[in-house]
C-alpha positions in Angstrom: -26.2 -3.3 -1.8 -25.4 -0.7 0.7 -21.9 0.5 1.8 -21.9 1.7 5.4 -19.5 3.4 7.8 -20.6 4.0 11.4 -24.2 4.6 10.4 -26.8 4.9 13.1 -28.3 1.5 13.8 -31.8 2.9 13.9 -31.3 4.4 10.4 -30.2 1.0 9.2 -33.3 -0.7 10.7 -35.6 2.0 9.2 -34.0 1.5 5.8 -34.5 -2.3 5.8 -38.2 -1.8 6.7 -38.6 0.8 3.9 -36.9 -1.4 1.3 -39.3 -4.3 2.1 -42.2 -2.0 1.5 -41.1 -1.1 -2.1 -39.3 -4.4 -3.2 -40.8 -7.8 -2.8 -38.5 -10.1 -0.8 -35.3 -8.2 -1.4 -31.8 -9.5 -0.5 -30.0 -6.8 1.3 -26.2 -6.6 1.6 -24.5 -4.2 3.9 -20.8 -3.7 3.1 -19.3 -2.3 6.3 -16.1 -0.2 6.3 -16.1 0.7 10.0 -14.2 -0.2 13.1 -14.5 -3.7 14.7 -16.8 -2.4 17.5 -19.3 -1.2 15.0 -19.1 -4.6 13.1 -20.4 -6.3 16.3 -23.4 -3.9 16.4 -24.2 -4.5 12.8 -23.7 -8.3 13.1 -26.2 -8.4 16.0 -28.7 -6.4 14.0 -28.6 -8.4 10.7 -28.6 -11.7 12.5 -32.2 -11.0 13.5 -33.3 -10.1 10.0 -34.3 -12.4 7.1 -32.3 -12.1 3.8 -30.1 -9.4 5.3 -26.3 -10.0 5.1 -23.2 -8.2 6.4 -19.8 -8.2 4.8 -16.9 -6.2 6.1 -13.2 -5.3 5.8 -10.8 -6.0 8.6 -9.3 -2.5 7.9 -11.0 0.7 6.8 -10.3 0.8 3.1 -12.7 3.5 1.9 -16.0 3.8 0.1 -14.6 2.8 -3.4 -13.2 -0.5 -2.1 -16.4 -1.3 -0.2 -18.5 -0.6 -3.2 -16.2 -2.7 -5.5 -16.3 -5.6 -3.0 -20.1 -5.5 -2.5 -21.0 -5.3 -6.2 -18.6 -8.1 -7.1 -19.9 -10.2 -4.2 -23.5 -9.7 -5.2 -23.0 -11.1 -8.7 -20.3 -13.7 -8.2 -21.4 -15.1 -4.9 -25.1 -14.6 -4.9 -25.6 -14.6 -8.6 -28.0 -11.6 -8.6 -29.8 -10.6 -11.8 -30.2 -7.0 -10.7 -28.2 -5.1 -8.1 -29.3 -1.8 -6.7 -26.5 0.2 -5.0 -27.5 3.0 -2.6 -26.6 4.8 0.6 -28.4 4.4 3.9 -29.8 8.0 3.5 -31.0 7.6 -0.1 -34.8 7.7 -0.4 -36.5 4.4 -1.2 -39.6 5.9 -3.0 -37.9 6.3 -6.4 -36.7 2.6 -6.5 -39.7 1.4 -8.5 -38.9 4.1 -11.1 -35.4 2.6 -11.5 -36.8 -0.8 -12.2 -39.4 0.6 -14.6 -36.8 2.5 -16.5 -34.4 -0.4 -16.7 -37.0 -2.9 -17.9 -39.2 -0.7 -20.1 -36.3 1.0 -21.9 -34.1 -2.2 -21.8 -31.3 -0.3 -20.2 -28.1 -1.9 -19.0 -28.0 0.3 -15.9 -29.9 3.3 -14.5 -28.2 6.2 -12.7 -30.0 8.5 -10.3 -29.4 12.3 -10.2 -30.2 15.1 -7.8 -30.3 18.9 -8.1 -27.3 20.4 -9.8 -24.6 22.3 -8.0 -21.3 23.8 -9.1 -19.3 20.7 -8.2 -21.6 18.4 -10.2 -21.5 20.7 -13.2 -17.7 20.5 -13.2 -17.6 16.7 -12.8 -20.3 16.4 -15.5 -18.2 18.6 -17.9 -15.0 16.5 -17.3 -16.9 13.3 -17.6 -18.3 14.3 -21.0 -14.7 15.0 -22.2 -14.2 11.2 -22.1 -16.8 10.9 -24.9 -18.4 7.6 -23.7 -21.8 8.6 -25.0 -23.3 8.7 -21.5 -24.9 12.2 -21.1 -25.4 11.8 -17.4 -26.3 14.7 -15.1 -24.6 13.1 -12.0 -22.0 10.5 -13.2 -20.6 10.0 -9.6 -24.0 9.2 -8.1 -24.1 6.3 -5.7 -27.8 5.4 -6.4 -27.6 3.0 -9.4 -29.5 0.0 -10.6 -27.3 -2.5 -12.5 -28.1 -5.6 -14.5 -26.0 -8.4 -13.1 -24.5 -9.3 -16.5 -22.9 -5.8 -16.7 -21.1 -6.3 -13.4 -19.9 -9.7 -14.4 -17.9 -8.2 -17.2 -16.2 -5.5 -15.2 -12.5 -6.2 -14.7 -12.6 -5.6 -11.0 -8.8 -5.8 -10.5 -8.5 -2.6 -12.5 -11.1 -0.6 -10.6 -8.9 1.4 -8.1 -10.6 4.5 -6.8 -11.0 4.8 -3.0 -13.9 7.3 -3.0 -17.1 8.0 -5.0 -15.1 8.6 -8.2 -15.1 4.8 -8.4 -18.3 5.3 -10.5 -16.3 6.9 -13.2 -14.2 3.8 -13.6 -17.3 1.5 -13.5 -19.0 3.6 -16.2 -15.9 3.4 -18.3 -15.6 -0.3 -18.1 -19.3 -0.8 -18.8 -18.8 1.3 -21.9 -15.6 -0.6 -22.8 -17.4 -3.9 -22.6 -20.2 -2.8 -24.8 -22.9 -2.0 -22.3 -24.0 1.5 -23.5 -27.8 1.7 -22.9 -28.1 3.9 -19.8 -31.1 5.5 -18.2 -31.6 8.3 -15.6 -34.0 8.8 -12.8 -34.4 12.0 -10.8 -34.8 11.8 -7.1 -35.0 14.1 -4.1 -34.8 13.7 -0.3 -31.2 12.6 -0.1 -29.9 13.7 3.3 -26.3 12.9 2.6 -23.1 14.9 2.5 -23.2 18.1 0.4 -19.7 19.3 1.1 -16.9 18.5 -1.2 -13.6 18.2 0.6 -10.2 18.7 -1.1 -9.4 15.0 -0.7 -12.7 14.1 -2.3 -12.1 16.4 -5.3 -8.5 15.2 -5.6 -9.7 11.6 -5.7 -12.2 12.4 -8.4 -9.4 14.1 -10.6 -7.1 11.1 -10.1 -9.8 8.7 -11.3 -10.7 11.0 -14.2 -7.0 11.1 -15.4 -6.8 7.3 -15.0 -9.8 6.8 -17.2 -8.7 9.5 -19.6 -5.5 7.7 -20.1 -7.3 4.4 -20.6 -9.7 6.0 -23.0 -7.2 7.8 -25.3 -3.8 6.2 -24.5 -4.5 2.6 -24.1 -0.9 1.5 -24.6 0.5 3.6 -21.9 2.0 1.7 -18.9 -0.8 0.9 -16.5 -0.8 2.4 -13.0 
């Protein structure tokens, strides 16, 4: 399940070819959060590919909404037993390690992590203040393998973040529903964004405070 926004069409085609090399007969979902012109390009592309699907929003709603929509669609519409979420620029080579970790260690989900920088150290510290028992090195990572049963128990109407901090809320609700066996896989080769804008950091803090309130002050008025 791959959220996209104005990705290069050649990169999308290359990713589909690469995924088919490492996974036998995958079902690939692109959740597009771009403008209508880009939707047409993506629609033309996936129409020529087997087991590749395109979902999209009429308006640009943000990464968090796209991820939420895509994960829920995978389990409730297509009844997937396993759902791997990733970005177009994530490397495909570590994917077998995710499945090995999930199945061998009987994990509920497996989260990827990259090299540590100052922003990730701060988010990791704040995340551990929630005391969920998940000692993750990169809790906002968008490279995650989920068991379908975990996603079916997420209360999706209460997942509200618009950016990558949506993962904090997903981890919280997985913990809340009793899914606490987590694994980690290290990966390299991610070509994605390394800059952390003010809006991105603010979104992370808002989501952290939301989860903090749910974790310790459950009876507070919800927002």
